[in-house]
Every structure is written in C-alpha cells, then in structure tokens.
PDB file of N, CA, C, O and CB in Angstrom:
ATOM      1  N   PHE A   1       0.822  -1.199   0.000  1.00  0.00           N
ATOM      2  CA  PHE A   1       0.000   0.000   0.000  1.00  0.00           C
ATOM      3  C   PHE A   1       0.868   1.266   0.000  1.00  0.00           C
ATOM      4  O   PHE A   1       0.612   2.199  -0.762  1.00  0.00           O
ATOM      5  CB  PHE A   1      -0.936  -0.004   1.213  1.00  0.00           C
ATOM      6  N   GLY A   2       1.877   1.292   0.844  1.00  0.00           N
ATOM      7  CA  GLY A   2       2.767   2.448   0.915  1.00  0.00           C
ATOM      8  C   GLY A   2       3.512   2.688  -0.387  1.00  0.00           C
ATOM      9  O   GLY A   2       3.696   3.829  -0.809  1.00  0.00           O
ATOM     10  N   VAL A   3       3.938   1.606  -1.017  1.00  0.00           N
ATOM     11  CA  VAL A   3       4.662   1.726  -2.284  1.00  0.00           C
ATOM     12  C   VAL A   3       3.738   2.284  -3.363  1.00  0.00           C
ATOM     13  O   VAL A   3       4.143   3.148  -4.140  1.00  0.00           O
ATOM     14  CB  VAL A   3       5.238   0.354  -2.722  1.00  0.00           C
ATOM     15  N   MET A   4       2.513   1.803  -3.415  1.00  0.00           N
ATOM     16  CA  MET A   4       1.571   2.290  -4.427  1.00  0.00           C
ATOM     17  C   MET A   4       1.298   3.786  -4.248  1.00  0.00           C
ATOM     18  O   MET A   4       1.175   4.513  -5.233  1.00  0.00           O
ATOM     19  CB  MET A   4       0.251   1.499  -4.355  1.00  0.00           C
ATOM     20  N   ASN A   5       1.204   4.240  -3.016  1.00  0.00           N
ATOM     21  CA  ASN A   5       1.010   5.677  -2.764  1.00  0.00           C
ATOM     22  C   ASN A   5       2.186   6.485  -3.295  1.00  0.00           C
ATOM     23  O   ASN A   5       1.995   7.540  -3.900  1.00  0.00           O
ATOM     24  CB  ASN A   5       0.827   5.944  -1.257  1.00  0.00           C
ATOM     25  N   LYS A   6       3.394   5.996  -3.072  1.00  0.00           N
ATOM     26  CA  LYS A   6       4.578   6.713  -3.554  1.00  0.00           C
ATOM     27  C   LYS A   6       4.645   6.715  -5.080  1.00  0.00           C
ATOM     28  O   LYS A   6       5.048   7.712  -5.681  1.00  0.00           O
ATOM     29  CB  LYS A   6       5.850   6.085  -2.976  1.00  0.00           C
ATOM     30  N   VAL A   7       4.258   5.619  -5.703  1.00  0.00           N
ATOM     31  CA  VAL A   7       4.243   5.544  -7.167  1.00  0.00           C
ATOM     32  C   VAL A   7       3.220   6.533  -7.726  1.00  0.00           C
ATOM     33  O   VAL A   7       3.502   7.238  -8.694  1.00  0.00           O
ATOM     34  CB  VAL A   7       3.919   4.099  -7.644  1.00  0.00           C
ATOM     35  N   GLN A   8       2.042   6.584  -7.121  1.00  0.00           N
ATOM     36  CA  GLN A   8       1.013   7.527  -7.568  1.00  0.00           C
ATOM     37  C   GLN A   8       1.475   8.968  -7.369  1.00  0.00           C
ATOM     38  O   GLN A   8       1.230   9.817  -8.227  1.00  0.00           O
ATOM     39  CB  GLN A   8      -0.305   7.284  -6.810  1.00  0.00           C
ATOM     40  N   ARG A   9       2.129   9.251  -6.268  1.00  0.00           N
ATOM     41  CA  ARG A   9       2.621  10.609  -6.008  1.00  0.00           C
ATOM     42  C   ARG A   9       3.700  10.982  -7.025  1.00  0.00           C
ATOM     43  O   ARG A   9       3.726  12.111  -7.514  1.00  0.00           O
ATOM     44  CB  ARG A   9       3.179  10.724  -4.564  1.00  0.00           C
ATOM     45  N   ALA A  10       4.576  10.052  -7.340  1.00  0.00           N
ATOM     46  CA  ALA A  10       5.614  10.310  -8.348  1.00  0.00           C
ATOM     47  C   ALA A  10       4.987  10.611  -9.695  1.00  0.00           C
ATOM     48  O   ALA A  10       5.447  11.503 -10.407  1.00  0.00           O
ATOM     49  CB  ALA A  10       6.568   9.110  -8.468  1.00  0.00           C
ATOM     50  N   ALA A  11       3.954   9.885 -10.050  1.00  0.00           N
ATOM     51  CA  ALA A  11       3.271  10.125 -11.324  1.00  0.00           C
ATOM     52  C   ALA A  11       2.620  11.504 -11.335  1.00  0.00           C
ATOM     53  O   ALA A  11       2.653  12.198 -12.351  1.00  0.00           O
ATOM     54  CB  ALA A  11       2.213   9.035 -11.583  1.00  0.00           C
ATOM     55  N   GLN A  12       2.029  11.904 -10.212  1.00  0.00           N
ATOM     56  CA  GLN A  12       1.420  13.232 -10.111  1.00  0.00           C
ATOM     57  C   GLN A  12       2.466  14.337 -10.274  1.00  0.00           C
ATOM     58  O   GLN A  12       2.247  15.307 -10.999  1.00  0.00           O
ATOM     59  CB  GLN A  12       0.699  13.384  -8.765  1.00  0.00           C
ATOM     60  N   LEU A  13       3.597  14.183  -9.597  1.00  0.00           N
ATOM     61  CA  LEU A  13       4.655  15.192  -9.689  1.00  0.00           C
ATOM     62  C   LEU A  13       5.246  15.253 -11.088  1.00  0.00           C
ATOM     63  O   LEU A  13       5.547  16.336 -11.591  1.00  0.00           O
ATOM     64  CB  LEU A  13       5.755  14.902  -8.675  1.00  0.00           C
ATOM     65  N   THR A  14       5.415  14.094 -11.721  1.00  0.00           N
ATOM     66  CA  THR A  14       5.936  14.056 -13.086  1.00  0.00           C
ATOM     67  C   THR A  14       5.036  14.849 -14.019  1.00  0.00           C
ATOM     68  O   THR A  14       5.515  15.605 -14.864  1.00  0.00           O
ATOM     69  CB  THR A  14       6.068  12.607 -13.579  1.00  0.00           C
ATOM     70  N   LYS A  15       3.750  14.676 -13.865  1.00  0.00           N
ATOM     71  CA  LYS A  15       2.793  15.403 -14.696  1.00  0.00           C
ATOM     72  C   LYS A  15       2.767  16.886 -14.350  1.00  0.00           C
ATOM     73  O   LYS A  15       2.738  17.730 -15.245  1.00  0.00           O
ATOM     74  CB  LYS A  15       1.400  14.809 -14.539  1.00  0.00           C
ATOM     75  N   ALA A  16       2.777  17.209 -13.061  1.00  0.00           N
ATOM     76  CA  ALA A  16       2.706  18.609 -12.622  1.00  0.00           C
ATOM     77  C   ALA A  16       3.915  19.416 -13.084  1.00  0.00           C
ATOM     78  O   ALA A  16       3.785  20.574 -13.480  1.00  0.00           O
ATOM     79  CB  ALA A  16       2.595  18.677 -11.103  1.00  0.00           C
ATOM     80  N   PHE A  17       5.084  18.799 -13.030  1.00  0.00           N
ATOM     81  CA  PHE A  17       6.307  19.506 -13.429  1.00  0.00           C
ATOM     82  C   PHE A  17       6.627  19.332 -14.908  1.00  0.00           C
ATOM     83  O   PHE A  17       7.628  19.862 -15.391  1.00  0.00           O
ATOM     84  CB  PHE A  17       7.479  19.021 -12.601  1.00  0.00           C
ATOM     85  N   ARG A  18       5.795  18.601 -15.626  1.00  0.00           N
ATOM     86  CA  ARG A  18       5.983  18.349 -17.058  1.00  0.00           C
ATOM     87  C   ARG A  18       7.358  17.731 -17.354  1.00  0.00           C
ATOM     88  O   ARG A  18       8.052  18.147 -18.282  1.00  0.00           O
ATOM     89  CB  ARG A  18       5.819  19.654 -17.846  1.00  0.00           C
ATOM     90  N   ILE A  19       7.723  16.761 -16.571  1.00  0.00           N
ATOM     91  CA  ILE A  19       9.011  16.087 -16.742  1.00  0.00           C
ATOM     92  C   ILE A  19       8.927  15.174 -17.952  1.00  0.00           C
ATOM     93  O   ILE A  19       8.028  14.341 -18.057  1.00  0.00           O
ATOM     94  CB  ILE A  19       9.404  15.282 -15.468  1.00  0.00           C
ATOM     95  N   THR A  20       9.880  15.344 -18.866  1.00  0.00           N
ATOM     96  CA  THR A  20       9.887  14.540 -20.086  1.00  0.00           C
ATOM     97  C   THR A  20      11.033  13.544 -20.137  1.00  0.00           C
ATOM     98  O   THR A  20      11.063  12.683 -21.016  1.00  0.00           O
ATOM     99  CB  THR A  20       9.956  15.438 -21.285  1.00  0.00           C
ATOM    100  N   GLY A  21      11.967  13.646 -19.216  1.00  0.00           N
ATOM    101  CA  GLY A  21      13.100  12.734 -19.231  1.00  0.00           C
ATOM    102  C   GLY A  21      13.833  12.754 -17.918  1.00  0.00           C
ATOM    103  O   GLY A  21      13.546  13.554 -17.028  1.00  0.00           O
ATOM    104  N   THR A  22      14.785  11.855 -17.817  1.00  0.00           N
ATOM    105  CA  THR A  22      15.589  11.789 -16.611  1.00  0.00           C
ATOM    106  C   THR A  22      17.052  11.906 -16.977  1.00  0.00           C
ATOM    107  O   THR A  22      17.413  11.513 -18.086  1.00  0.00           O
ATOM    108  CB  THR A  22      15.323  10.489 -15.839  1.00  0.00           C
ATOM    109  N   PRO A  23      17.895  12.407 -16.142  1.00  0.00           N
ATOM    110  CA  PRO A  23      17.551  12.968 -14.844  1.00  0.00           C
ATOM    111  C   PRO A  23      16.983  14.383 -14.976  1.00  0.00           C
ATOM    112  O   PRO A  23      17.423  15.165 -15.818  1.00  0.00           O
ATOM    113  CB  PRO A  23      18.777  12.978 -13.938  1.00  0.00           C
ATOM    114  N   THR A  24      16.032  14.686 -14.158  1.00  0.00           N
ATOM    115  CA  THR A  24      15.485  16.032 -14.033  1.00  0.00           C
ATOM    116  C   THR A  24      15.580  16.404 -12.563  1.00  0.00           C
ATOM    117  O   THR A  24      15.175  15.625 -11.700  1.00  0.00           O
ATOM    118  CB  THR A  24      13.996  16.119 -14.564  1.00  0.00           C
ATOM    119  N   ILE A  25      16.098  17.555 -12.274  1.00  0.00           N
ATOM    120  CA  ILE A  25      16.277  18.007 -10.904  1.00  0.00           C
ATOM    121  C   ILE A  25      15.354  19.186 -10.657  1.00  0.00           C
ATOM    122  O   ILE A  25      15.366  20.163 -11.405  1.00  0.00           O
ATOM    123  CB  ILE A  25      17.754  18.389 -10.626  1.00  0.00           C
ATOM    124  N   ILE A  26      14.555  19.090  -9.605  1.00  0.00           N
ATOM    125  CA  ILE A  26      13.653  20.172  -9.228  1.00  0.00           C
ATOM    126  C   ILE A  26      14.130  20.701  -7.890  1.00  0.00           C
ATOM    127  O   ILE A  26      14.265  19.952  -6.922  1.00  0.00           O
ATOM    128  CB  ILE A  26      12.155  19.691  -9.157  1.00  0.00           C
ATOM    129  N   VAL A  27      14.385  22.003  -7.845  1.00  0.00           N
ATOM    130  CA  VAL A  27      14.902  22.632  -6.630  1.00  0.00           C
ATOM    131  C   VAL A  27      13.770  23.372  -5.938  1.00  0.00           C
ATOM    132  O   VAL A  27      13.223  24.339  -6.469  1.00  0.00           O
ATOM    133  CB  VAL A  27      16.077  23.599  -6.951  1.00  0.00           C
ATOM    134  N   ASN A  28      13.430  22.902  -4.748  1.00  0.00           N
ATOM    135  CA  ASN A  28      12.431  23.531  -3.887  1.00  0.00           C
ATOM    136  C   ASN A  28      11.083  23.720  -4.582  1.00  0.00           C
ATOM    137  O   ASN A  28      10.344  24.645  -4.247  1.00  0.00           O
ATOM    138  CB  ASN A  28      12.941  24.868  -3.405  1.00  0.00           C
ATOM    139  N   GLY A  29      10.760  22.874  -5.527  1.00  0.00           N
ATOM    140  CA  GLY A  29       9.477  22.953  -6.207  1.00  0.00           C
ATOM    141  C   GLY A  29       9.329  24.146  -7.132  1.00  0.00           C
ATOM    142  O   GLY A  29       8.235  24.409  -7.634  1.00  0.00           O
ATOM    143  N   LYS A  30      10.420  24.876  -7.366  1.00  0.00           N
ATOM    144  CA  LYS A  30      10.363  26.108  -8.154  1.00  0.00           C
ATOM    145  C   LYS A  30      11.150  26.051  -9.448  1.00  0.00           C
ATOM    146  O   LYS A  30      10.707  26.573 -10.471  1.00  0.00           O
ATOM    147  CB  LYS A  30      10.859  27.244  -7.340  1.00  0.00           C
ATOM    148  N   TYR A  31      12.300  25.429  -9.411  1.00  0.00           N
ATOM    149  CA  TYR A  31      13.221  25.469 -10.546  1.00  0.00           C
ATOM    150  C   TYR A  31      13.459  24.066 -11.082  1.00  0.00           C
ATOM    151  O   TYR A  31      13.666  23.125 -10.316  1.00  0.00           O
ATOM    152  CB  TYR A  31      14.557  26.120 -10.143  1.00  0.00           C
ATOM    153  N   ILE A  32      13.429  23.937 -12.388  1.00  0.00           N
ATOM    154  CA  ILE A  32      13.682  22.655 -13.037  1.00  0.00           C
ATOM    155  C   ILE A  32      14.971  22.777 -13.839  1.00  0.00           C
ATOM    156  O   ILE A  32      15.152  23.717 -14.612  1.00  0.00           O
ATOM    157  CB  ILE A  32      12.483  22.230 -13.953  1.00  0.00           C
ATOM    158  N   THR A  33      15.859  21.813 -13.643  1.00  0.00           N
ATOM    159  CA  THR A  33      17.114  21.808 -14.381  1.00  0.00           C
ATOM    160  C   THR A  33      17.560  20.366 -14.593  1.00  0.00           C
ATOM    161  O   THR A  33      16.935  19.431 -14.091  1.00  0.00           O
ATOM    162  CB  THR A  33      18.205  22.621 -13.633  1.00  0.00           C
ATOM    163  N   GLY A  34      18.617  20.203 -15.320  1.00  0.00           N
ATOM    164  CA  GLY A  34      19.174  18.886 -15.601  1.00  0.00           C
ATOM    165  C   GLY A  34      20.129  18.975 -16.773  1.00  0.00           C
ATOM    166  O   GLY A  34      20.404  20.072 -17.261  1.00  0.00           O
ATOM    167  N   PRO A  35      20.632  17.861 -17.228  1.00  0.00           N
ATOM    168  CA  PRO A  35      21.609  17.868 -18.313  1.00  0.00           C
ATOM    169  C   PRO A  35      21.119  18.548 -19.581  1.00  0.00           C
ATOM    170  O   PRO A  35      21.901  19.211 -20.262  1.00  0.00           O
ATOM    171  CB  PRO A  35      22.005  16.473 -18.634  1.00  0.00           C
ATOM    172  N   SER A  36      19.854  18.400 -19.909  1.00  0.00           N
ATOM    173  CA  SER A  36      19.358  18.987 -21.158  1.00  0.00           C
ATOM    174  C   SER A  36      19.392  20.513 -21.132  1.00  0.00           C
ATOM    175  O   SER A  36      19.317  21.147 -22.184  1.00  0.00           O
ATOM    176  CB  SER A  36      17.939  18.513 -21.427  1.00  0.00           C
ATOM    177  N   TYR A  37      19.504  21.108 -19.948  1.00  0.00           N
ATOM    178  CA  TYR A  37      19.580  22.563 -19.827  1.00  0.00           C
ATOM    179  C   TYR A  37      21.022  23.070 -19.915  1.00  0.00           C
ATOM    180  O   TYR A  37      21.257  24.278 -19.909  1.00  0.00           O
ATOM    181  CB  TYR A  37      18.954  23.009 -18.510  1.00  0.00           C
ATOM    182  N   ALA A  38      21.976  22.157 -19.996  1.00  0.00           N
ATOM    183  CA  ALA A  38      23.387  22.543 -20.066  1.00  0.00           C
ATOM    184  C   ALA A  38      24.060  21.947 -21.300  1.00  0.00           C
ATOM    185  O   ALA A  38      25.236  21.586 -21.258  1.00  0.00           O
ATOM    186  CB  ALA A  38      24.126  22.097 -18.798  1.00  0.00           C
ATOM    187  N   MET A  39      23.323  21.847 -22.379  1.00  0.00           N
ATOM    188  CA  MET A  39      23.867  21.262 -23.607  1.00  0.00           C
ATOM    189  C   MET A  39      24.745  22.263 -24.344  1.00  0.00           C
ATOM    190  O   MET A  39      24.479  23.465 -24.362  1.00  0.00           O
ATOM    191  CB  MET A  39      22.733  20.782 -24.522  1.00  0.00           C
ATOM    192  N   GLU A  40      25.780  21.739 -24.942  1.00  0.00           N
ATOM    193  CA  GLU A  40      26.658  22.497 -25.824  1.00  0.00           C
ATOM    194  C   GLU A  40      26.824  21.686 -27.103  1.00  0.00           C
ATOM    195  O   GLU A  40      26.264  20.597 -27.228  1.00  0.00           O
ATOM    196  CB  GLU A  40      28.050  22.798 -25.145  1.00  0.00           C
ATOM    197  N   ASP A  41      27.575  22.203 -28.032  1.00  0.00           N
ATOM    198  CA  ASP A  41      27.758  21.513 -29.316  1.00  0.00           C
ATOM    199  C   ASP A  41      28.317  20.098 -29.160  1.00  0.00           C
ATOM    200  O   ASP A  41      27.958  19.194 -29.914  1.00  0.00           O
ATOM    201  CB  ASP A  41      28.682  22.320 -30.203  1.00  0.00           C
ATOM    202  N   ASN A  42      29.191  19.918 -28.184  1.00  0.00           N
ATOM    203  CA  ASN A  42      29.839  18.609 -28.012  1.00  0.00           C
ATOM    204  C   ASN A  42      29.192  17.767 -26.917  1.00  0.00           C
ATOM    205  O   ASN A  42      29.784  16.778 -26.484  1.00  0.00           O
ATOM    206  CB  ASN A  42      31.307  18.798 -27.695  1.00  0.00           C
ATOM    207  N   GLY A  43      27.996  18.131 -26.457  1.00  0.00           N
ATOM    208  CA  GLY A  43      27.291  17.335 -25.446  1.00  0.00           C
ATOM    209  C   GLY A  43      26.984  18.139 -24.194  1.00  0.00           C
ATOM    210  O   GLY A  43      26.961  19.370 -24.215  1.00  0.00           O
ATOM    211  N   VAL A  44      26.756  17.437 -23.129  1.00  0.00           N
ATOM    212  CA  VAL A  44      26.386  18.075 -21.863  1.00  0.00           C
ATOM    213  C   VAL A  44      27.627  18.639 -21.180  1.00  0.00           C
ATOM    214  O   VAL A  44      28.655  17.971 -21.076  1.00  0.00           O
ATOM    215  CB  VAL A  44      25.667  17.071 -20.929  1.00  0.00           C
ATOM    216  N   ASN A  45      27.512  19.860 -20.726  1.00  0.00           N
ATOM    217  CA  ASN A  45      28.562  20.491 -19.933  1.00  0.00           C
ATOM    218  C   ASN A  45      28.233  20.222 -18.462  1.00  0.00           C
ATOM    219  O   ASN A  45      27.536  21.010 -17.824  1.00  0.00           O
ATOM    220  CB  ASN A  45      28.672  22.045 -20.235  1.00  0.00           C
ATOM    221  N   TYR A  46      28.739  19.106 -17.930  1.00  0.00           N
ATOM    222  CA  TYR A  46      28.397  18.696 -16.568  1.00  0.00           C
ATOM    223  C   TYR A  46      28.859  19.678 -15.498  1.00  0.00           C
ATOM    224  O   TYR A  46      28.123  19.909 -14.539  1.00  0.00           O
ATOM    225  CB  TYR A  46      28.988  17.352 -16.287  1.00  0.00           C
ATOM    226  N   PRO A  47      30.050  20.268 -15.621  1.00  0.00           N
ATOM    227  CA  PRO A  47      30.426  21.275 -14.610  1.00  0.00           C
ATOM    228  C   PRO A  47      29.447  22.455 -14.584  1.00  0.00           C
ATOM    229  O   PRO A  47      29.127  22.978 -13.516  1.00  0.00           O
ATOM    230  CB  PRO A  47      31.848  21.792 -14.882  1.00  0.00           C
ATOM    231  N   ARG A  48      28.983  22.862 -15.745  1.00  0.00           N
ATOM    232  CA  ARG A  48      28.005  23.954 -15.805  1.00  0.00           C
ATOM    233  C   ARG A  48      26.688  23.522 -15.174  1.00  0.00           C
ATOM    234  O   ARG A  48      26.067  24.289 -14.439  1.00  0.00           O
ATOM    235  CB  ARG A  48      27.776  24.401 -17.265  1.00  0.00           C
ATOM    236  N   MET A  49      26.262  22.294 -15.462  1.00  0.00           N
ATOM    237  CA  MET A  49      25.010  21.782 -14.915  1.00  0.00           C
ATOM    238  C   MET A  49      25.059  21.756 -13.386  1.00  0.00           C
ATOM    239  O   MET A  49      24.118  22.195 -12.725  1.00  0.00           O
ATOM    240  CB  MET A  49      24.720  20.374 -15.465  1.00  0.00           C
ATOM    241  N   THR A  50      26.144  21.246 -12.831  1.00  0.00           N
ATOM    242  CA  THR A  50      26.237  21.188 -11.374  1.00  0.00           C
ATOM    243  C   THR A  50      26.377  22.581 -10.765  1.00  0.00           C
ATOM    244  O   THR A  50      25.890  22.823  -9.660  1.00  0.00           O
ATOM    245  CB  THR A  50      27.417  20.316 -10.955  1.00  0.00           C
ATOM    246  N   ALA A  51      27.032  23.495 -11.467  1.00  0.00           N
ATOM    247  CA  ALA A  51      27.140  24.872 -10.972  1.00  0.00           C
ATOM    248  C   ALA A  51      25.768  25.543 -10.926  1.00  0.00           C
ATOM    249  O   ALA A  51      25.457  26.266  -9.980  1.00  0.00           O
ATOM    250  CB  ALA A  51      28.101  25.691 -11.859  1.00  0.00           C
ATOM    251  N   VAL A  52      24.957  25.305 -11.943  1.00  0.00           N
ATOM    252  CA  VAL A  52      23.596  25.864 -11.957  1.00  0.00           C
ATOM    253  C   VAL A  52      22.792  25.290 -10.797  1.00  0.00           C
ATOM    254  O   VAL A  52      22.099  26.027 -10.096  1.00  0.00           O
ATOM    255  CB  VAL A  52      22.884  25.566 -13.309  1.00  0.00           C
ATOM    256  N   MET A  53      22.882  23.979 -10.592  1.00  0.00           N
ATOM    257  CA  MET A  53      22.157  23.368  -9.475  1.00  0.00           C
ATOM    258  C   MET A  53      22.615  23.945  -8.141  1.00  0.00           C
ATOM    259  O   MET A  53      21.793  24.273  -7.286  1.00  0.00           O
ATOM    260  CB  MET A  53      22.349  21.846  -9.481  1.00  0.00           C
ATOM    261  N   ASP A  54      23.931  24.069  -7.965  1.00  0.00           N
ATOM    262  CA  ASP A  54      24.464  24.646  -6.734  1.00  0.00           C
ATOM    263  C   ASP A  54      23.957  26.067  -6.518  1.00  0.00           C
ATOM    264  O   ASP A  54      23.580  26.437  -5.406  1.00  0.00           O
ATOM    265  CB  ASP A  54      25.987  24.636  -6.763  1.00  0.00           C
ATOM    266  N   ASP A  55      23.949  26.856  -7.580  1.00  0.00           N
ATOM    267  CA  ASP A  55      23.477  28.234  -7.468  1.00  0.00           C
ATOM    268  C   ASP A  55      22.002  28.294  -7.072  1.00  0.00           C
ATOM    269  O   ASP A  55      21.616  29.096  -6.222  1.00  0.00           O
ATOM    270  CB  ASP A  55      23.692  28.971  -8.786  1.00  0.00           C
ATOM    271  N   LEU A  56      21.188  27.452  -7.685  1.00  0.00           N
ATOM    272  CA  LEU A  56      19.761  27.435  -7.361  1.00  0.00           C
ATOM    273  C   LEU A  56      19.533  26.999  -5.915  1.00  0.00           C
ATOM    274  O   LEU A  56      18.714  27.585  -5.207  1.00  0.00           O
ATOM    275  CB  LEU A  56      19.006  26.503  -8.320  1.00  0.00           C
ATOM    276  N   ILE A  57      20.256  25.974  -5.480  1.00  0.00           N
ATOM    277  CA  ILE A  57      20.115  25.492  -4.106  1.00  0.00           C
ATOM    278  C   ILE A  57      20.555  26.564  -3.127  1.00  0.00           C
ATOM    279  O   ILE A  57      19.859  26.827  -2.146  1.00  0.00           O
ATOM    280  CB  ILE A  57      20.932  24.205  -3.890  1.00  0.00           C
ATOM    281  N   ASN A  58      21.690  27.184  -3.372  1.00  0.00           N
ATOM    282  CA  ASN A  58      22.181  28.235  -2.482  1.00  0.00           C
ATOM    283  C   ASN A  58      21.235  29.429  -2.443  1.00  0.00           C
ATOM    284  O   ASN A  58      21.031  30.027  -1.387  1.00  0.00           O
ATOM    285  CB  ASN A  58      23.568  28.687  -2.917  1.00  0.00           C
ATOM    286  N   MET A  59      20.661  29.776  -3.580  1.00  0.00           N
ATOM    287  CA  MET A  59      19.713  30.877  -3.647  1.00  0.00           C
ATOM    288  C   MET A  59      18.500  30.572  -2.762  1.00  0.00           C
ATOM    289  O   MET A  59      18.021  31.444  -2.038  1.00  0.00           O
ATOM    290  CB  MET A  59      19.274  31.131  -5.111  1.00  0.00           C
ATOM    291  N   GLU A  60      18.014  29.348  -2.823  1.00  0.00           N
ATOM    292  CA  GLU A  60      16.852  28.976  -2.013  1.00  0.00           C
ATOM    293  C   GLU A  60      17.216  28.873  -0.537  1.00  0.00           C
ATOM    294  O   GLU A  60      16.399  29.203   0.322  1.00  0.00           O
ATOM    295  CB  GLU A  60      16.266  27.649  -2.499  1.00  0.00           C
ATOM    296  N   ARG A  61      18.397  28.434  -0.238  1.00  0.00           N
ATOM    297  CA  ARG A  61      18.825  28.361   1.175  1.00  0.00           C
ATOM    298  C   ARG A  61      18.889  29.753   1.794  1.00  0.00           C
ATOM    299  O   ARG A  61      18.531  29.934   2.958  1.00  0.00           O
ATOM    300  CB  ARG A  61      20.205  27.668   1.293  1.00  0.00           C
ATOM    301  N   LYS A  62      19.342  30.733   1.024  1.00  0.00           N
ATOM    302  CA  LYS A  62      19.443  32.091   1.543  1.00  0.00           C
ATOM    303  C   LYS A  62      18.076  32.686   1.844  1.00  0.00           C
ATOM    304  O   LYS A  62      17.953  33.549   2.714  1.00  0.00           O
ATOM    305  CB  LYS A  62      20.181  32.972   0.557  1.00  0.00           C
ATOM    306  N   LYS A  63      17.059  32.238   1.139  1.00  0.00           N
ATOM    307  CA  LYS A  63      15.704  32.754   1.357  1.00  0.00           C
ATOM    308  C   LYS A  63      15.116  32.254   2.676  1.00  0.00           C
ATOM    309  O   LYS A  63      14.210  32.879   3.230  1.00  0.00           O
ATOM    310  CB  LYS A  63      14.792  32.350   0.197  1.00  0.00           C
ATOM    311  N   LYS A  64      15.621  31.146   3.172  1.00  0.00           N
ATOM    312  CA  LYS A  64      15.055  30.556   4.398  1.00  0.00           C
ATOM    313  C   LYS A  64      15.689  31.088   5.609  1.00  0.00           C
ATOM    314  O   LYS A  64      15.329  30.696   6.718  1.00  0.00           O
ATOM    315  CB  LYS A  64      15.187  29.079   4.398  1.00  0.00           C
TER     316      LYS A  64
END
C-alpha cells in the first residue's frame, strides 16, 4: 500500500512539473534543471550543470 502511494505521487509530480526525461532536478518545487539545460555543441557540460544546481540550491537556502 505504501509503495503504491509513492508511485502515484511520483506520477502526479511528473505530470505537474511536465518532466519529459531523466535525470530532471527540481529545486524547492520552483526550478527545473538537468543535463538537457546545459547542452553544448559537443554534449552536456556537466560542470556547468552542477554549478547551476548549486546556485539554485544556495539561492533557495538564503531565502530561508
């Protein structure tokens, strides 16, 4: 029963945030980011992706 509730909740969140692929990172329910947001000509810029995530997380931490 508990697992089914979590699966249903995950499906609801996927639809609410319009997630089309994985990995997708949602910061504090406000910001959506992931590898597809850090694409360059030669592929994903992972250092840039993690820097964006860090910046978003730090920005939200400062608000609290």
